[in-house]
TIPA-435500 format. One record per residue (C-alpha): residue in one letter; x, y, z; residue number from 1. Coordinates in Angstrom, 3 decimals, decimal comma. Each point is the difference from the previous one (the first is absolute). Example, Ala and Ser with C-alpha at 12.3 -4.5 7.8 and 13.67 -1.06 7.14 Angstrom:
// TIPA-435500
  resn         X         Y         Z  resi
     a    12,300    -4,500     7,800     1
     s     1,370     3,440    -0,660     2
//
This chain:
// TIPA-435500
  resn         X         Y         Z  resi
     x   124,537    80,945   106,592     1
     x    -0,122    -3,860    -0,317     2
     x     0,287     0,055    -3,698     3
     x     2,457     2,763    -0,048     4
     x     2,158    -2,215     2,288     5
     x    -0,748    -3,583    -2,212     6
     x     0,689     1,935    -3,126     7
     x     3,413     1,129     1,027     8
     x     1,057    -3,475     1,766     9
     x    -1,175    -1,511    -3,076    10
     x    -1,537    -2,937     1,964    11
     x    -3,485     0,319    -2,167    12
     x    -0,182    -0,038    -3,510    13
     x    -1,749     3,611    -1,575    14
     x    -3,647    -1,868    -0,809    15
     x    -0,232    -1,418     3,199    16
     x     0,581     3,296     1,327    17
     x    -2,411     1,698    -2,370    18
     x    -2,451    -2,641     1,167    19
     x     0,834     0,672     3,519    20
     x    -1,056     3,613    -0,369    21
     x    -3,534    -0,323    -1,472    22
     x    -0,688    -2,563     2,621    23
     x     0,969     2,469     2,820    24
     x    -1,978     2,540    -1,753    25
     x    -3,152    -1,944    -0,240    26
     x     0,153    -0,864     3,265    27
     x     0,683     3,661     0,780    28
     x    -2,975     1,099    -1,562    29
     x    -2,472    -2,518     1,204    30
     x     1,651     1,070     3,532    31
     x    -0,857     3,838    -0,827    32
     x    -3,893    -1,021    -1,333    33
     x    -0,281    -2,517     3,652    34
     x     1,009     3,090     1,663    35
     x    -2,459     2,296    -1,898    36
     x    -2,772    -2,565     0,253    37
     x     0,957    -0,085     4,051    38
     x    -0,203     3,723    -0,287    39
     x    -3,194     0,502    -1,954    40
     x    -1,764    -2,546     2,617    41
     x     1,026     2,153     2,652    42
     x    -0,830     2,444    -0,898    43
     x    -3,775    -1,061    -1,014    44
     x    -0,357    -1,004     3,682    45
     x     0,968     3,117     0,888    46
     x    -2,426     1,727    -2,210    47
     x    -3,129    -1,602     1,846    48
     x     1,221     1,848     3,090    49
     x     0,245     3,201    -0,780    50
     x    -2,725     0,286    -2,951    51
     x    -3,444    -1,491    -0,606    52
     x    -2,755    -0,410    -2,605    53
     x    -3,265     2,080     0,490    54
     x    -2,322    -1,048    -2,333    55
     x    -3,617     1,134    -0,722    56
     x    -2,464     2,514    -1,466    57
     x    -0,853     2,565     2,524    58
     x     0,037     3,936    -0,355    59
     x     3,262     0,062     2,128    60
     x     1,852    -2,735    -1,988    61
     x    -1,050     1,786    -3,415    62
     x     1,069     3,186     0,667    63
     x     3,229    -0,999     1,373    64
     x     0,504    -1,942    -3,357    65
     x    -1,050     2,790    -1,838    66
     x     1,986     2,350     1,317    67
     x     3,060    -2,141    -0,465    68
     x    -1,065    -0,789    -3,566    69
     x    -0,368     3,979    -0,883    70
     x     4,123     0,579     1,445    71
     x     1,160    -2,674    -2,015    72
     x    -1,854     0,012    -3,313    73
     x    -1,297     3,978    -0,316    74
     x     2,679     1,514     2,197    75
     x     3,025    -1,928    -0,692    76
     x    -0,647    -1,748    -3,293    77
     x    -2,001     2,064    -1,702    78
     x    -2,130    -2,585    -1,718    79
     x    -3,096     1,629     1,188    80
     x    -1,288     3,621     0,995    81
     x     0,281     1,323     3,200    82
     x    -3,257     0,625     2,246    83
     x    -0,514     2,451     2,363    84
     x    -1,429    -2,155     2,431    85
     x     3,502    -2,497    -0,001    86
     x    -1,925    -2,956    -1,113    87
     x     0,674    -1,955    -2,994    88
     x    -3,381    -1,756    -0,466    89
     x    -2,274    -1,528    -2,735    90
     x    -2,975    -2,206    -0,560    91
     x     1,257    -3,365     0,858    92
     x     0,929     1,096     3,227    93
     x    -3,837    -0,685     1,135    94
     x     0,312    -3,834    -0,036    95
     x     3,478    -0,243     0,744    96
     x     2,133    -1,572     2,862    97
     x     2,404     2,655     1,395    98
     x     3,820    -1,889     0,944    99
     x     2,533     2,017     2,097   100
     x     3,272    -0,829     2,019   101
     x    -0,241     1,906     3,369   102
     x     2,958     0,238     1,764   103
     x    -0,398    -0,981     3,328   104
     x     1,130     2,444     2,468   105
     x    -0,344     2,924    -1,863   106
     x    -3,455    -0,826    -1,130   107
     x     1,565     1,544    -3,419   108
     x    -1,058    -1,980    -3,371   109
     x     3,011    -0,909    -1,882   110
     x    -2,184    -0,969    -3,393   111
     x    -3,236    -0,388    -1,350   112
     x    -1,693    -2,187    -3,093   113
     x    -3,727    -0,295    -0,794   114
     x    -1,867    -3,206    -1,105   115
     x    -2,699     0,083    -2,040   116
     x    -2,991    -2,648     1,185   117
     x    -2,795    -0,086    -2,213   118
     x    -3,108    -1,135     0,863   119
     x    -2,188    -0,466    -3,097   120
     x     0,320     0,253    -3,648   121
     x    -0,234     3,451     0,345   122
     x     3,043     0,914     1,586   123
     x     2,511    -0,481    -2,026   124
     x     4,460    -0,526     0,709   125
     x     2,037     2,677    -1,190   126
     x     1,507    -2,009    -2,553   127
     x    -2,903    -1,061    -1,641   128
     x    -0,810     3,972    -0,831   129
     x     3,634     0,642    -0,817   130
     x     1,803    -3,272    -1,455   131
     x    -2,662    -2,276    -1,425   132
     x     0,745     0,440    -3,483   133
     x     3,719    -0,929     0,651   134
     x    -0,990    -3,283     2,078   135
     x     0,840    -2,441    -2,279   136
     x    -0,353    -3,026     2,375   137
     x    -3,646    -0,340    -0,051   138
     x    -0,278    -2,673     2,111   139
     x     1,252     1,739     3,164   140
     x    -2,144     3,541    -0,993   141
     x    -1,367     1,394     3,457   142
     x    -3,492    -0,961    -2,032   143
     x     0,529    -3,510     0,269   144
     x    -0,687    -0,141     3,251   145
     x    -2,926     1,522     2,806   146
     x     0,919     3,217     1,046   147
     x     0,498    -0,787     3,374   148
     x     2,911    -2,444    -0,745   149
     x     1,578     2,856    -0,900   150
     x     1,761     2,795     1,297   151
     x     2,927     2,319    -1,462   152
     x     3,070     1,678     1,370   153
     x     0,581     3,334    -0,797   154
     x     1,065     3,798     1,581   155
     x     3,142    -1,612     1,367   156
     x     1,772     2,732     1,665   157
     x     2,708     0,584     2,583   158
     x     0,783     3,730     1,173   159
     x     3,548     0,828    -1,156   160
     x     1,540    -0,058     3,495   161
     x    -0,935    -3,182     0,511   162
     x     1,618    -0,897    -3,496   163
     x     3,734     0,154     1,128   164
     x     1,681    -3,341    -0,463   165
     x     1,738    -1,494     3,306   166
     x     3,605     1,031    -0,810   167
     x    -1,045     3,657    -0,119   168
     x     2,261     1,840     3,043   169
     x    -2,130     1,665     2,438   170
     x     0,998     3,263    -1,285   171
     x    -1,713    -0,704    -3,153   172
     x    -3,016    -1,740     1,281   173
     x    -0,585     3,596     2,233   174
     x    -0,217     2,013    -3,375   175
     x    -2,715    -2,831    -0,939   176
     x    -1,776     1,554     2,805   177
     x     0,108    -3,193     2,491   178
     x     0,512     1,084     3,517   179
     x     3,068    -2,573     1,123   180
     x    -1,052     0,135     3,440   181
     x    -3,250    -0,978    -1,028   182
     x     1,541    -3,252    -1,892   183
     x     2,951    -2,241     0,872   184
     x     2,458    -1,490    -2,316   185
     x    -1,723    -3,067     0,174   186
     x    -3,268     1,567    -0,958   187
     x     1,672     1,876    -2,796   188
     x     1,202    -2,973    -1,569   189
     x    -3,376    -1,481    -0,156   190
     x    -1,370     3,072    -1,975   191
     x     1,045    -2,037    -3,323   192
     x    -2,715    -2,311     0,629   193
     x    -2,824     1,975     0,568   194
     x    -1,032    -0,829    -3,358   195
     x    -0,051    -3,390     0,479   196
     x    -1,634     0,291     2,898   197
     x    -2,740     1,967    -2,355   198
     x    -0,806    -2,769    -2,078   199
     x     0,722    -3,030     3,180   200
     x    -3,164     1,831     1,426   201
     x    -1,851     0,115    -3,326   202
     x     0,563    -3,205     0,043   203
     x    -1,230    -0,434     3,237   204
     x    -3,097     1,205    -0,831   205
     x    -0,305    -1,927    -3,127   206
     x    -0,095    -3,274     1,964   207
     x    -2,592     1,529     2,951   208
     x    -2,538     1,191    -2,810   209
     x     0,458    -3,049    -1,859   210
     x     0,949     2,722    -3,112   211
     x     2,828    -2,740    -2,222   212
     x     0,249     1,982    -3,104   213
     x     2,113     2,805     0,247   214
     x     0,214     2,488    -2,482   215
     x     3,120     2,578    -0,276   216
     x     1,043     2,979    -2,626   217
     x     3,950     0,926     0,309   218
     x     2,755     0,349    -1,925   219
     x     1,364    -3,667    -1,059   220
     x     3,535     1,313     1,745   221
     x    -1,855     0,033     3,229   222
     x    -1,460    -3,252    -0,092   223
     x     3,133    -1,429    -0,934   224
     x     2,090     1,650     2,745   225
     x    -3,065    -1,872     2,381   226
     x     1,457    -3,559    -0,959   227
     x     3,067     0,713     2,467   228
     x    -2,889    -0,774     2,684   229
     x    -1,995    -2,911    -1,655   230
     x    -2,661     2,546    -1,404   231
     x    -0,278    -1,550    -3,217   232
     x    -3,101     2,005    -2,091   233
     x    -1,029    -1,136    -3,523   234
     x    -0,111     2,098    -2,554   235
     x    -2,900    -0,345    -1,709   236
     x    -0,069     2,920    -2,706   237
     x     2,110     2,428    -2,166   238
     x     1,507     3,174     1,471   239
     x    -1,873     3,040    -0,788   240
     x     0,808     3,647     1,174   241
     x    -2,012     1,657     3,271   242
     x     1,915     2,361     2,208   243
     x     3,006    -2,371    -1,585   244
     x     0,415    -3,054    -1,259   245
     x    -2,283    -2,747     1,489   246
     x    -1,179    -3,874    -0,747   247
     x    -3,197    -1,853     1,662   248
     x     1,224    -2,194     2,734   249
     x    -1,785    -3,248     1,672   250
     x     0,797    -2,357     2,843   251
     x    -1,961    -2,626     1,601   252
     x     0,561     0,068     4,105   253
     x     0,524    -3,501     0,021   254
     x     3,161     0,743    -2,143   255
     x     1,050     2,928     1,667   256
     x     0,651    -2,024     3,422   257
     x     1,358    -3,096    -1,744   258
     x     2,539     2,458    -1,899   259
     x     1,053     2,123     3,269   260
     x     3,499    -0,658     1,858   261
     x     0,074    -1,075     3,616   262
     x     0,493     3,282     1,621   263
     x    -2,941     1,594    -1,899   264
     x    -2,483    -2,644     0,663   265
     x     0,675     0,402     3,906   266
     x    -0,831     3,633    -0,552   267
     x    -2,669    -1,083    -1,884   268
     x    -1,679    -2,022     2,852   269
     x     0,791     2,665     2,625   270
     x    -2,097     2,375    -2,462   271
     x    -2,878    -2,180    -0,297   272
     x    -0,177    -0,581     3,840   273
     x    -1,746     4,031    -0,407   274
     x    -3,075    -2,018    -0,675   275
     x    -0,039    -1,826     3,080   276
//
């Protein structure tokens, strides 16, 4: 409006009008970014009101995690063969912690991942078996560290009806299996943070167990997408094919914490209280 009026009146030269428009555009963009940051911070705080991390190696947690993995990797994505018992498992589960995000009021599990935690050299990380020959940064090869100082994040899985974006309408959410009488609008808006919550729970365990050398095999695009919250895995080798394009990644726990944005550091501190 201002630039239209001044253009007609001739009071301000065109070059200055253009500069003014550019400045207004930058201010608007910055304000929108600030509002988004405030929104993320608010939702991050709300997330811990409705969801909590559950981490352990007990039978019940293992079965809950294996069911979610089967639903996602076997039934939805067909990455692995379906099993009659509805569980997706392998031998790494025998020396793993199972990390889940639980909806507090309904007790439903909204996501799961596995933390492979070897205790000695006979228990190897999946990355060593699958991607060892693709690792080019030998300084960060898992074999350079004591097994009890390492862990690997794997089998990240979120049930389909919890993968709805925050701008989905209730109607489409209901089609995905969500009972909107169970989940409030605020809770639905927290759904996009479930995956973030899983990584925060993993970091909480890393801190608690002092396993600070963290490994991850993923599509490089997935690893890149984590940067918006400050998670920066370092690619330590070449891409390869394993159920899609994958690459080996590494992160030290201290670097993970230092890179996190404030709202997510707050989430991590909340999750760390799980260990008292």
